[in-house]
N, C-alpha and C positions, 0 to 999 in steps of 0.2 A: 548539599549538592545544591548547586546554585540551575534556578528552571526557566527556561524560554516561557511553559505555559503552565499554568493551572491550573484545573478545576475541581470545587469544589460540591459538591451536591447538585449541581448542576441537573433541572429538569427544565423539560419545555411540550408544551401543549398544543394542540390545535382543536380548540372545541374539547369533545370528548376524546379525545385521541391522544394520547403520551407518547410524544416523539422519542426523547430522550428522559431516562429515567433517573434520579440521583447519580449522575456521574460522578466520580472523583478519580481524577487522574494527573498525574506529573511529569511533564516532558524536560529532559536535562538537557542543557545549552549543550550544542557539539556533535549531537546524535542525528541518524536518523528514524525515525518511527513512522511505524505501519497502522493506520486504521482501519484493519479488518473487519467484516460483517455482511452478510445478504444483500440484495436491494431491500429497501425500506426498512435495514434494520435501525439507521439514525446516523451515520458516519457523517452525511449532507448538513443534516441540523447542526450535530456539533462543527463541525467548519465554519457553518455560518454564522453561528452563535460566539466562534472563538474571533470572528472579522466584523463583530457587530453590524453583521447583517440582520438577523435575529436576536432577542434579548432574552434572559432566561427567563421562566418563570420561578424560580427559586434556584438559591446558589448563589456561586461566585466564580468571576473568570478573572483568570492575573495573564496579561499579555506582554511581555518583556517588564514586568513588574508594574504594570498600569490595568487598571479596570476595564478600560477601553479600547479596544483596538485604532479607533480614531485617531487616539492621543500619539500612537508611536506608528503611524499610517506608512509612511515615509522611511521606516525602517524592516518595513512587511511586505513581504512579495505573494501574490494570492493568484491561483490561477483555476477558475471554478472548474464545476462541472460541464456547466453551458458553455462551450466554448467558440468563439467564432472570431474574426477579423475581417478588418475595412477593407472589401476584394478591391479594389481600384487605387488605395497605397499600394507603394512601392514597398519592398520588402525591409529593406534598411530604413524607411522611412516610418515604419510604422513599429520597428523595435524602438529605432529614436524617440518616437512622438509617448510610448509608455516610460520613458527616460525622465523626459520632460516632465510629464505629469506626477511622477514623484520628486521634483524639485532640481532636475538637472541641466544644468544650462545646454544651450544649442550645440555648441561645439563640442564637448563633452559627448555628448548623448549620440550625436552623428557617430563622430571616434568608436565612442565603444559598441555600437550596433552594429559599425563594419568589421568588428574585430572578432566580436563575436560569434556572428553569423559565420565569419568564414572558419573559425575556430572547429566550427561543430558543423563542417562539410556542407551550409548555404552559400559559399562565394561566391559560385556563379548564379545566385540569384540575388544579388544585392538589389541591383534597378529593375527588378522584372514585379510585377502585378499580382498582390496575393493570390488573386481571382484563377492564375493559371497553375497552383502549386495544388501538390496530393494532399490528403488529409493528414498523413504522418509529417511530411514537411510543417504544414502550418501548424499544427501542432507545439512542431519545436520553434518554429518561430514566438507561438504565442508563450510558452515556456522562456524565452531568451528574452521576451519584453518583461516577461515576470521577475528576472533575476537581474535586469543593466543596471538597476542603480543598488545592487552589492546588498541585498536587504540581508538583518542579520537570522531573521525568522522565514522561511519560504514554506509554503502552505498549497499542494498540490492535491484537488480532487479527481480522482481517477486519471493519474498520467498518460497511464499505459493501454487505455482504453482503445481499443482500434487499430493499433499500430503493428505492423509487420516485424519481422525478426532483425531487422537492419536500422528502423528507427526506434526500436525497443533496448536495443543496444546504446544508441546514443544517447536514449534518454536517461537509461541510467549510467553513462557517461558524466552527463551534466549530475545528476543528483550526486554521485561520487567526490566530483569535483568540488560542489557545494561544501561539502563534509570536510575534503582537507583542506580546503579557506576557512572552517572554524565554523563555518552556519549549523543553525538548524534546521532541519528538512522533515517534515510532518507529509505524509501522502496517502493516501485510504487508495484501496484496491480490492480487487477480487480474486487478483492474481498470486496465488499461494509461492509459486516459485519466485518472482519477483522479490516478495516480501521476506520470505527466507534467505534469499542472495544480499539482500539490502539492509535490512531492517538490523541494527542495534536493539530495538525495543520495540514488541506488538503490543497491540491492544484490539480486543473483540467485543464487539456491540452486537448481542441477540434480542430483535424485537423489546429495543430501546432500551435493555440492563446489558454494563460491561459484566463480562462472562471472563474474561484473564486480561491481564495488562503483567508486561518486564521483558526481561530479556529473553531472547530463544531456549538460551538453557532453564532457567525458571520455568516458561511455559511449558517445556516438555519433562521438567524433571516429576519420577514418581510415574510416568506412563510406561503401558508395555513396550519394551523392544519388539521389534519387528525385523521379520530378512525384506532387504533393497535387493530384487532382483532386477537385472537387466537380462533379456533373454529372445532367443530366436527358435521358431518352433509353434505349436499349436497350443496355444495358451488354453485350449478348454479343460487341458489335462490338472491344470492350478487346484482347482476345486476339490479333484480326489486327492489334493494330498494329503496325507494322513498326519491328523496332528493339528490340522489348519482352523483356528476359529473363525476366520474370514481372511477374504484377498479381495484386494483392489485390486484389477487388470487393466493396464492402458493400453495392451497389442502387444508393446517389446518392451514395458516395464512394467513389476507388479510388486506389490506393498502387502506384505503374510504375516500374518498374526498366530501367533501358535497357541496354542493352550498350554496353561503351566506344566503339565507333565510332558510334555514332547519338547524331544531334543531336535535342537539347530543342526546338527551334525547328520542324523539319521532323515533331515529334511533335506539336506543340501544333497543326500546321496540318490535320494530316490527322484530327486529333482533332473538330477546328471541324466537320469536312465529318461525321462521324458523330453527335453529340450535341451537346446544347448544354450549353457550357463555360460553370462556373459562377463557377468559381475553378480559375486552374492557378499553382501553384506548384515550383519545382526548387528542393530543399534538401536538410537531413539526414533520415534516414530518421523515422519516429515508434518511438516507446518499444514498439509493438504489434509492428511491423517488427523491430527490435533482437532481440526477447525471442524472436519467433517462430524468429530464423534463429539466434539462439544454443542453442535447442532444440535443431535441426536438428543444427549442427556436435556439440555434447556431445554426442549421441546416434552421428555416424559416428565419432567418437574412440573412442568406448565400443565399440562394434560393430570398429574395426579393431584394438581392443586384445585385444579377446573372440578373435579369428581368429589373432590372433599368438601365442597360448599354446598 
């Protein structure tokens, strides 16, 4: 398989602190790949090493077949975690400016900027200054500036952060559009819903170490099946469900995991007497559940290792 990105045994330290430890990963071309992890887990450090902002202390990185991102910078698009715009510039001007920085000629960049902004719902803002835009609009502008030069590999650090539902949908459409055009998209996120809906592959870093990587099917394989429940009513009753091992209740939606000897059909009959059931599925766990359980299991291992010293 041809890969857009390969990391082989990559480690990065800052003094005595190890931000990324022995990370190996392969990102196939043409996919959407999600980088998952808590704050401080090592996602942004990994992305900055991929972009050659930082250099690893150990290991090897290959970006589009090259050891240094600077060698292929015009084939890359990168949206950093710390985002910002030149507020006095007009919207179309700034998107075109990003294109010119990537080698586009003035006429092509100007035309492409206006076309992109119009296509993704910002046609009324072409000649307005960025300072008048909302945070979500500004974030869309920055993403369009990131992709104006048609990069092969696009890396977005927390692109959904702080967006309202409408702008989240627009961000989703931009990412899916890039995949349809054959580009590779990597994005980091705390939002398990976006990752589960969009990603062909995901990986998770926890406290600098890779916990899992693969397709969603591979990640969920072998894990306990659970009840996916949409309901109306008093969710406090759910904790009393006979046979329940644990309940993740979000108000109108719950994910319930049964003990091995429990019967899902009996659980459904009991639930019908307690709440109004809108949807009942017995299937693989959500990515949210996999993430939470992985964090708990990893912390238990680290605690056990620390106690053994």
